[in-house]
N, C-alpha and C positions, 0 to 999 in steps of 0.2 A: 733047833733052827726052824723047824716047822711052825712052832708056836710063835717064835719071834717074827717070822715072815708074815704070818697072819696079822700080827699087831702092826707091822709096818704098812701093810696094805690098808688096814682100817684107818691108820693115821693119815695116810695119803687121801683116803676118801674124806676124812674129816676136814683136812686142809682145803680140799676143793669146795666142800660145803661151807666152810668158814669164809672162804674168799667170796663165794656167791652171796653169803649173808652180809659180808662187809660192803660189797658193791650195792646190795639192795638198801642197806642202811644209809649209805652215802647218797644214793639216789633219792631216798625218801626225805632225808634231811634237806637236800637241795630244793626238792619240791615244796617242802614245808616253808623254807625261807622265801622262796618265790611267792608262795601263797600269802605269806605274811606281808611281804612288800606290796603285793597287789592290793591287799586289804588296807594297808596304810595309805596307799595312793587314793583308794576309793573313799576312805575316811576324810582325807585332805580335800578331795574334790567336793565331797558333800558339805564339809565345813565351809569351803570357799563359796559354794553356792548359797548356803544359808546366810553367810556374811553379805554377799552381794544382794540377796533378796532383802535383808534387813536394811542395807544401805539405800537400796532403791525405795523401800517403803519409807524410810526416814526422809530421803530427798523429796519424795512425792508429798509427804506431809508438810515439809518446810515450804515447798513451792506452792502448795495449796494455801498455806497460812499467809505467805507473802502475796499471792495473787488476791486473796480476799482483802488483805490490808490495803493494797494499792487500789483495788476496785472501789473499796469504801471511800477512799480519799478522792478518787475520780468523781464519784457521785456527789460528794460534799463540795468539792472544788467547782463542779459544773454549776451548782446552784449559787454558790457564793460569787462566782465569776459573772453569772448572768445578772445578779443583783448589782454587782459593781459596774457592769457595762451599762445598765439602765441608769444608774446614778450619774455616770460620766456623761451619758447622752443628755440627761436632764440638766446637768450643770452647764453644758454648752448652749442650752437654749433657755436659760433662766431669765425670767422677767417678772417684776412685781414683788412686793414684800412677802406675801404668803407663799408664793412659789419659791422664793429664795430661801426662806426659812425651812420649807419642806425639803428642798434639795440639800441644804446643809445637814439636816437631820439624817437624810438618806445617806449622804457621804460619810457621816460619822458612824452610822451603823455598819456600812459596808467596810469601812476601815477597821472597825473593831473585829468584824467577822474574818477579814483577811489576816489580821494579826493573830487571831486565835488559830486559824488554819495553818499559817506559817509556822507557828510554834509547834503545833502537832506534827506538821510535815518534817520539821527539823528532828524531832524525837524519833519519828518513824524512820527517817533516813539512817540514823545511827543504828537502829534496830536491824534494818536491812543489811547494813555493812557487817554487823555481827553474824547474821545468818549466812552471809556469803563466806565468812571464815569457817562456819560449821560444815557447809556442804563440800568444801574442798574443790579440787579440780573437776570432779564429776558433774557438779551442778552449778559451777560458778557462772557459766554463760547465761543460764536461765535466770538466776537471781540478779545478775548484772543488768539484764533487760528491764527488770522491774525497778532497779535502782535508777536507771536512766529515765524511766517514766516518772518516777517520783521527783527527780531533779527537774524535769520539764514542768511538772505541776508547780513546784516551788518557784521556778523562774517566772512562770506566767502570773502567779499570785503576787510576786514582788513587783512586777511591772505594773499590774493593776493598782496595787497599793501606792506605788510611786505616782501614777497618773491621778489617783484620787487626791492624794496630798497636794499635788500641783494644782488641781482644780480648786480645792479648798483655799490654798494659798492665793490663787488668783482672785477668788471672790473676796477674800479678806483684804488683799492689797487694794482692790478697787474701792472697798468700803473705807479703808484707812485713807485712801487718797481723797475721798469725798469729805471725810472728817477733817483732814489736814487743810483742804481748801476752805472749808467753813471757818476753821480756827484762824487761818491766815487772813481771811476777809474781815473777821472780827477785830483782829489785832491792827490791821491797816486802817480800818474805820475809826478805831479808838486811839490811834497813834501810839500803840503799845509796842515796845520792843520785846524780844523773847524773854529777857531777864525779868522785866516788869510783869509780863503775863504769867511766868512761872511762879513768881512770888505771890501773885494774886491767887493763883490756883492752889498753891501749896498751903497758903495761909500762915507761912512761917514769918517770923520777924526779920530774918536775914537769910541770904542764900546759904550760909554756912549750916543753918538748921534745917533747910529744906532738902530732903533726900528725894522725895517723890511728890508729884502732883496727883492726888487721887483721881481714879477714873470717874468716880461719881461727881467730882468737881468739874471735870471736863464736860461730862454729859449735861450737868445742870447749866453750865455757862452757854453751851451751844443751844440748849432748849430755850434759855432766856433771851438769847440774841435773835431768835427766830430764824436760825440757819435752815436752809432748804435741804436738810438731810433726813431721809426717811428713817423711821424708827428701826427698821431692820438693818440699814447701813450703819446707824449709830451704834446699835447693839454689837454688830460684827466688827465695826471699825475700832471699838474700844475694848474688844475681848482680850486682846494681847496684853493691854495695860491692866485690865481688871484682874487677870489671872495672877499677876505679881504685885498687886497693890497700887499701881499707878504708873505714871510716865516720868522718866528722869528728865533732868533739865536739858540733856542732849536731845532727847526725843521731842520735847516741846519745841526746842530750837529748830530741829529738822522740819517740824510741821509748820512753824510760823515763818521761817526764813527759807527762801527759795534761791538757789544758786545755779548759775549756768557757766559752762566753760566754752570759750570761743573755739570753734573748729574751722572757721574760715574768716580771714581778716574782714572787718567791717568798720563802718564809721559811727561815731557818737555825735548826735546832733542836739541842738538845744530845745527842740520842740517836737510834738507828735508828727507834724507835717514834714515829710522828708526834705522838701526843697526850701523850707523856711529856716533861714539863719545859716551861718557858716559852720561847717563841721568843727567840733571841738578837738577831736583827735581820732586816730585810728586805733581800734582794738586789735591786738595781734593774737594769732593762734596760740592757745594755751592759757591766755588770761582768764581769770575768774571774775564774774560780776554777780552782784546781788540784785534780784528783782525787787523793785520798790512799789510795784502796782500790778494790776491785772493787764494782760495783753489787750491792746486796742487797735482797731483798724484805722489806718491812715485814710481820712475821708476822700482824698483826691486819688490816691493810687490803689487803695484797698490792701496795702501791705500790713501784715501783722507786726505791730510795734509795741515796745514796752519801755517804761522808764526804769533805768538801772543805775547802780553805783559800782564803778570799777574798783576792785580791791587794790590794784596797783597804786593808785594815787587819789582814791576817794572821789574821783570825778563822777558827777551825776549828769545824766542826759538820756536821750532816747536812742534806741537801737532797733534795727529790723531783725526780727527773729527768723523769718523765712522769706526768700525771694519770690518773685512772680512765677518762676519756673519750679518752685518747690524746694529750692536749695536751702538747706538748713545752715544757719550761721553759728548755732549754739547746740550744746547737748547738756542734759542734766548733770549737775555736779553736787557732791556732798559738801555740807558745811565744813570749811577748813578749820583744823585745830593744830596746835603744836604741843609738844610735851617736853618739859625740861628733863634731860637725861640725868642719871645719877652721877654724882661726883662733885656737886657744888651748886650753889644758887646762881641764877641767871639775872644779871643786872638789867633793870628797866630804866630807860632814860626819858627825859621830857621831850627830846627832839630826835629826829632821824640823823644822829651824828654821834660819833664816839666821844666828842667833847660835851655832849649834852648833860644836863644835870641828872644825876642818878636819884630817882625818886623812890627807889626800893629794889628789892630783889625777889624773884619768884623762886621758891624752894625747889630742890630736886624732886622730880616726880609730879610737879604741878602741871595741870593741863591749862593751856593758854588758848583763849578764843582769838582766832585770827581776824583782825579788824581791817588792816590796811597793809599793803605791800605785795610782794617784796619790792623794795626800791633801794637805790643807793644814795649816799650822802651827796647833795648837790655839788659841794666843793671837791668831791673825790669820786668822779664817775667810774673809776676803776677800783674803788674801795669795796668793802664787804656789803652784802645785802642786809637791809633792816626790815623788820616787821613790827607794826603796831599791834599790840596784843592786850588782852585783859585776862588776868588769872581767874579761873572759875571758883577757886577756894580762897585765895589771898585777896581777891578783889582789886589788886593793883592793876593800873593801866599805864602802858608806856611802850617805848621802842626797845626792841632787843636785837642783837646781832644774830643773824641766822648762820651760826657756825656749828661746830660739832657738839655744842652744849644743848642744842634743841633739835628736834626732828618732827616730821609729820606724824600726826596721830589721828585715829578715827575710833569712835565708839564701836564700830563694826569689826575692828581687828580682833583676832583671837587673843584672849587673855586680858582684854581691856574691859574693865568693869566701870560703868558710869558712877562717878562719885556723887 
């Protein structure tokens, strides 16, 4: 028992030591786990810091790239805008042939530069929007600022380009007006109507064959006639026709024939002098008249008068264009046309009556030159309206009923191509 007791004592001691060892092991294990967790946290923090540093570096690089891109465009736009502003200033003060040609050249150069810049700005704007997606929420506000700057540059350039085009169009319109006046004066002096003049200019045997009157023929005619049109105006006034081979019959008619629309009721009298002769009739608001001569001053009252032909009834006489107090009785109007709608031919008659002899029919799609009307059959004041017309291709002339088979037409309407 003595030996057994000693063994039991030794085992008890070993148990105590084993318990202490187990407790130490557990403590060490916990401390190792805590150390590992702390190390993992430190690694995650370090990784996050590196990622943030890389993100900041990438964002800074993108912002720098974007800033340099925008600043480059601002410099370019500043120069182009200054040149455009100078061209606009010169256009508003142009006078004389050499100055006009110089201004037109300057406007052309500025327009080309602005279009080049606008194209580049458009591409750059797309690139900026791609960069905005790259930077994400962290740098979106910075990149968006540059996007707005680019949009402002693009808007300013577009406005200047629009203003330059308007100035060029204004100069061209003035030159075309001078050319039209000279051509109209030549036609009136020679007693030529628009059709005869177009045939002469086109050199075709018939209107069916004549598609365009060459710009060179227009220029040669005006030069031969001694028209008071400067070479610069002649060059610019014919540029539009020269660019596409010539002027159509519609355009020649627009230049030769001048139409006005009544905006305030006025009287038609038989002579230039207002008080000479009894008024022929009253022109009502909305009526259209064709000018038959240049405006002339009434020698007694100083009123601006003109000889006209009323389309409603072909009445010719003199009208006052503007009153003593500046009141306008007329406004410019386009030469009137009708077009035969699809669905069948439109009968043309010899008189303004449904019972008139049918002299032919204008085919569907034909354009009709409006010569007289609209008016009603004398025996039927409540009947349909008639118009005397001439087909531009079929060459038939007669009266047609203005019903659903015909409608107003203009060479300026979208989709209308002069024949």
